Structures are given as structure tokens and as C-alpha cells.
Phi, psi and omega in degrees: 000140178233141181248130177292115181195188179275177175307150187240161177248179182286348179288127177267167176213156174272139182211152171263114189251140179247120177217054193090334168219165186259133173212158176261131174221176176244123189234160176299142177286132181293153179248135182280141174264195181301136182069013183242161179229153177257131184240125173279112186289140178261306184217142171223124175278149176279122180252166175303327180296313178304310184295318180296327181286322182285336175267003175083011180270344173234146188287139167245110187283335186228136170221142002286154185211156174260123184262186173103127181220352184253086191225163168225150178195184179247135175290128184246334185201162181219151177262008185230117178303328185286354184251017185291345175291349182275341187297130181093347181280146174270137186213158164243161187224132167298115180305326184265114177285331185069173184270341181085350185238345177284172179303318183296317179296325175291336180270001184066038177242060187300330177300341176258009180293125181269348175286320185240023187301320186285348191257054175263143184296130172072016181245026163114355176230325180247130184308136182254212196248013168284060187200166178290324184227153173218151178252133179222156181281139184298331177295346182268347190275146175230129176285146179258128180278154181313328181291345182253113190282174186298320185297313181295315179302330179293347178265006182303316184295310181295322173301323181296315174304318183294319178292323175293327177293310185293339177297344184279350181287131181260131177095159180288156173289149010262124167266152179269103189242147174237136176246123181257115179112128186238033168278201183302311182286328180294316178291324180298314180293320180301306180304317181293320183290321178295320178295335180280348179106007180278156174268114193243136166242156185232132165253123184211167180265354190244096180306334178301331182292340188306308184301317182302310181286315183297330179299329180269359185077032179248132183286133169238138177236128182277160182233131177248146179274132178280175178295338178267010182086349180289152174265133179230135180286137179296319179254160179287133171224158185287098178290148177066029191230356187268141185281325179221136179231131177253130180258106184239009178282326180083007184245144180301320177299325175291323176302314176299317181294321180300311187294326180285344189263336178294132176289160176306138182056026165274186187243133175244116179253118178267114183254329183282157180274121183247025184302133169077017181238160183292156177287196175219169188283112186281346179301327181291332178290321175293313185295325183257004177056046181283131172278130182250134175226140176250150178233120182243355181167191183188187187274120179290330174299317173296323181294317181294315178299318176301314181299322180298329178292346177062031178278345182237126173270110178272353185300327174288349182268001183249122176263343180185159176229134180226153175288154174312318185295344174254029186299321180297325176292318179303319179288322178298321177297316192292333183282334184304139176302135174087355176285138179267215186285131175256128182248137177250123186256138172280109183302336185263000187277154173282132185270090179277181177115200179290000000 
């Protein structure tokens, strides 16, 4: 068996490996090369992208492979003498290193780099962070301040995407906004929009979310699947009246509901991945002059700063924490309907933060 990684030493590490199935094994620890650092992972969250890859909705170019990209850890070593200042620092890392020379990279939007897009940590080609150690390029690192604990820091990647999505809201709060989808990303965006002062409503499939949202003054409408497969809200809601609609369900039926809810010349922000699924009727976009925006990532620095501001309580968004050695069980929990974020912990890591 071979694992795609850097040169290896005799030191082994525990890792959750995907080769059509998930299993825990002991592999050689990666060694950082020029411009790289070795990070002892503390926590890595199971993301929707991870679930899509193991369930075949996203491609996995290399098997066996280590997945996982939403992590926090401490730098322990470097392959570059100029990067020694990073040793001992807690960090998160942008999975997309980028080429450094294209327009997106020059704008510090490396997740949009077309040259190096396929080589993101933990996304099916380069080993990720469901392991005790990971190697990352120093250019991708963001230091985590002491006031942000490991659990909050593990949210940096989705918070970065959420901030990029919220940037598409036009006008000062309160704007009337609908979020379609009440999974991890839908709830995260909802709570962040609410914290920003917007009037938010949610369409979702999990009635258990109702109490969580109502305690914050957020309207929730349940959605049931009809006999024809269409999704129908249980309660009446004002169709065609929202200035901005966020599509976070990842389902064609959710996309249809989102499009129908946007007012003429409103905005539809697509946050979910819709690969391999049927499209939707574009004529309605033209008829109502709807603006379409896609979101694929965001600034980790902005996300860490946001987490440091304490505007977001991540505790209600976590369904469970398991040790890395129980990683396969963690994925089974994450797949279950209604489960929110599952965190895998490195039992041997230093637990930094507050």
C-alpha cells in the first residue's frame, strides 16, 4: 500500500484512510520539504465535502488517501530554516495553496486559483488532516490567537465561506433574507446573518432545528417531500419577496424553492455543491432578473478574526466529538439525517486555546 504524501521517516502516525472504505491505520509520518511545515493536528471536522467524497458525489483522484481539511493544529517542525518562527504556533491552513501568480492568487483568493485548483489538502489528491500529523505550505498558514479555542478554530474554513457568502447581501441590515437548507452550512450562515442584524427565515427538513432557531428569534418552516419528489413547505411563506436567498441544501428541490423565493432583481447565492445533479429552469432567472452568485471559499484570516470577535457560538453546531481512532464511527454518525458537525480529535495533541 502507498499513501500519497511527502518523503517519510521511520516515525509512524495514526490516520484515517479512505480506499473505497474508511479504516484506521498506522502510516509513516510525513516530512516537511522546502517551504513546508509539519503540523500536529488537534481537531479536524467532518465536512460535507468529505461525505460527498466517500459517497461518490465528488471525485477522489487517488486511493488510498487521507481526507480532511477543516483542521487546527500546532506547528512542530519545518523543512525551511526561514519558517522557524512558526514552530510552536497554533494554526489553520488554507487547503488551496494556489500558484501565487494568477489574478486570483494576487487578490489573495487562492481558493479560486485555476492553475493549482486540484491540489487542495484533503480533497482527494493530497493527504489531509484526518491524521496525527499533516504537512502544509507555510504560505497557507494563519495563526490562531490564544483567545480562540481549538473547537472554534476548526470552524475557520466554513466561517470563511459563510463570510464570503454574506458579502453578497446588498444594503445595510435589516434585510429580509431566506436560507434554504438547515444543515451545517445553512445553520452557520443563518446564525451569522442574524448576528449581523438581518431578518432571517429558514426552510429546512429537520424540525429539531425549530427550537434552536426560535430561541434566537429566527423563523423556521419545515419542508416535506411530496409524492412526486418535490419539496413543499409545511407553512405558508412569502414567495418572491426575499431580497437575498441562500441555497444551502445541495438538492435540486431546494434550488427550485430558493429561486422561487427571490424577489424580482433579488440575489440567489449558491453555497452548496450541486455536482452530478439535474439543473433547474433558467428561464425564471431571466424573467425575474435574478442575480446568481456562487461561493467556493473565503479568507481564513477574516474567519479567524471573526471567531476572535465572539459573535458566533459554535457549541450548538456540534453534534459530537470522537477520537481519531473512532473516525469511521464518526463518519457513520455524520451521515445520519439531522446530524450536525462531528469533530475528530487527535488524542495525543496539545489542546491549545483558552
